[in-house]
DOFI-609910 format. One line per 8 residues: number of its first residue (from 1); their letters; for each residue x, y, z of N, C-alpha, C. Coordinates in pm, 1 decimal. Each point is the difference from the previous one (the first is absolute). Layout:
N
NUM) a) X,Y,Z,X,Y,Z,X,Y,Z  ...
END
This chain:
65
1) mdsdervc) -12365.2,1611.0,11559.8,55.2,-6.5,122.9,91.9,118.5,32.9  9.9,16.8,146.0,74.3,139.9,38.8,146.9,-23.4,-54.1  56.8,126.7,-9.3,142.6,55.2,-62.0,62.8,33.1,123.9  -87.1,80.8,100.4,50.1,20.6,103.2,23.1,-54.0,132.9  121.5,26.6,85.8,29.4,-86.5,84.5,-131.3,43.0,137.2  7.5,-134.6,52.3,-123.1,8.6,120.8,75.1,32.0,92.9  -56.4,72.9,126.4,50.1,58.2,124.5,-106.4,-54.0,118.8  76.2,-7.7,123.6,-48.8,-37.7,99.5,-144.4,156.3,68.1
9) pvcgqpve) -79.6,-17.8,7.5,-111.3,118.6,29.4,50.7,51.0,133.8  85.8,-56.3,98.6,10.4,28.1,106.9,106.3,99.7,-16.0  101.7,-79.9,-27.9,156.4,76.7,13.5,70.4,40.4,-146.7  -65.0,-48.9,-125.8,46.5,60.0,-112.0,82.2,-73.1,-34.7  100.4,-139.4,34.8,75.8,-58.2,-28.8,-28.9,-97.9,-133.4  79.2,-11.4,-88.1,-45.2,-100.8,-99.8,-52.5,-138.4,34.9  -74.9,-52.9,-30.2,-31.9,-132.0,29.3,-19.7,-90.7,-155.1  23.7,-121.2,30.7,9.2,-88.3,-137.1,-171.2,17.4,-47.5
17) tvvrrhkt) -6.1,-58.2,-108.3,-129.1,-37.5,-54.6,-59.4,-123.3,-8.5  -94.3,-53.6,54.5,-53.3,-126.7,35.2,-104.9,-45.0,-124.4  -23.3,-97.6,-21.3,-124.2,-40.9,-81.9,-76.3,-76.3,48.5  -155.1,62.0,12.4,-96.0,-74.9,73.3,-72.9,-40.8,-111.7  -156.8,-45.4,66.9,-86.5,-60.6,-140.4,-136.8,-1.2,69.1  -94.4,42.8,-92.9,-126.3,12.6,38.0,-83.1,-65.6,-76.3  -115.7,-60.9,-8.3,-90.9,-72.7,-74.3,-95.0,91.5,-77.6  23.8,6.9,-156.3,-114.3,63.5,-74.0,-52.1,-65.1,-86.1
25) lgawvpvw) -152.9,-25.9,-12.8,-48.0,-77.6,-83.1,46.1,-142.5,-41.6  36.8,-56.0,128.8,54.8,-134.1,10.6,127.2,-16.3,-43.6  99.1,102.8,-42.6,123.1,-2.4,-9.4,114.5,63.3,99.5  71.8,-68.3,46.0,90.7,86.2,83.6,105.6,119.8,-39.5  -11.1,128.1,34.1,81.0,99.0,-74.1,106.2,38.9,70.7  129.0,37.2,-48.5,68.5,46.0,104.9,-16.5,161.8,34.4  46.5,27.9,135.8,-0.1,144.4,28.7,135.7,-2.4,37.7  56.4,121.0,-36.7,128.1,53.5,61.9,-4.7,97.9,86.7
33) tsgpchnp) 29.3,-20.0,109.9,5.1,47.2,132.3,135.1,62.2,99.0  -53.6,82.9,105.1,149.2,18.1,55.4,53.6,-106.3,83.5  102.0,-56.5,27.5,51.1,-106.7,90.6,10.2,83.8,124.8  24.9,-51.8,118.0,16.3,9.8,135.8,111.3,103.3,19.3  15.1,84.9,97.9,90.5,95.8,38.2,129.8,-94.6,90.8  97.6,9.5,-70.6,124.4,-62.8,102.6,87.1,110.6,62.3  -42.5,132.3,28.4,78.4,81.9,66.8,-20.8,-24.0,171.9  101.4,-30.3,44.6,-41.3,-6.3,145.4,-31.2,104.1,112.7
41) eceasadk) 6.0,130.8,-81.5,-68.6,133.1,87.2,-137.9,26.0,-48.2  -57.4,-90.6,-82.4,-138.4,46.6,-34.9,-94.4,-76.7,82.0  -115.7,72.5,-5.1,-96.0,-34.2,94.8,-75.2,-120.2,-74.0  34.4,-22.6,-121.5,-95.5,-88.7,-115.5,98.7,-129.0,-37.1  98.5,4.9,75.9,140.5,-107.8,-37.0,-70.9,-135.5,35.0  -1.8,-78.4,-105.0,-20.1,-125.3,13.8,58.6,-79.6,80.1  133.6,21.4,55.2,99.7,-59.3,82.6,-64.1,23.5,130.3  -63.6,104.3,29.7,-47.3,26.5,138.0,-110.0,-77.0,-10.4
49) aaesggdh) -92.7,-46.4,-58.7,-121.8,-50.6,-8.2,12.3,-147.9,32.9  149.9,-81.8,-57.3,27.0,-98.0,12.7,73.1,-22.4,117.6  54.6,83.7,69.3,59.2,-13.8,139.3,-151.0,-15.0,131.8  -79.1,107.2,-42.1,-121.6,-1.0,86.7,-66.0,-115.3,-9.3  16.5,-69.4,-98.5,-120.5,-147.4,-20.9,-100.1,31.9,-35.5  -14.0,118.2,-40.5,-150.3,23.0,-92.5,-27.0,-75.6,-78.7  67.9,-57.3,-73.0,-54.8,-142.8,-93.5,68.0,-72.9,-19.1  -57.0,-120.8,4.4,75.1,-151.1,30.8,6.9,-49.3,-147.5
57) ggaragkr) -85.0,44.4,-99.8,41.8,-38.7,-143.7,-57.8,-131.2,-24.3  30.0,-108.9,62.8,-73.5,-156.3,-12.9,-127.6,-43.2,11.8  -26.4,102.2,112.4,-128.9,-34.9,77.2,-122.2,26.3,-122.8  -91.9,-101.1,-13.8,-98.8,30.1,-54.7,-169.0,28.2,59.9  -52.8,68.6,-18.2,-137.2,23.9,31.1,-101.0,-87.4,-80.3  -119.3,-26.1,83.9,-76.6,-100.0,-60.5,-62.5,-105.1,97.8  -73.1,-93.6,-73.1,-86.3,-99.5,95.7,124.1,-95.7,30.1  -42.4,-46.0,99.7,69.5,-126.5,50.5,-77.9,-128.7,-25.1
65) s) 25.5,-97.0,-25.9,-68.4,-147.2,-13.3,71.6,-84.5,115.8
END
């Protein structure tokens, strides 16, 4: 695990660490990555993406029957 603090690559502000997962040899393995930036002045801000409607969150892609 990393002991250093994660920062936003755009503005350099500290961001939270989130746990994601990927499958390796049939088992789900945790991966610690940088979370979204919540700085309102940052171009990569998660709050701006939510305002613009870029991600609806609940919509699933795939076949419809």
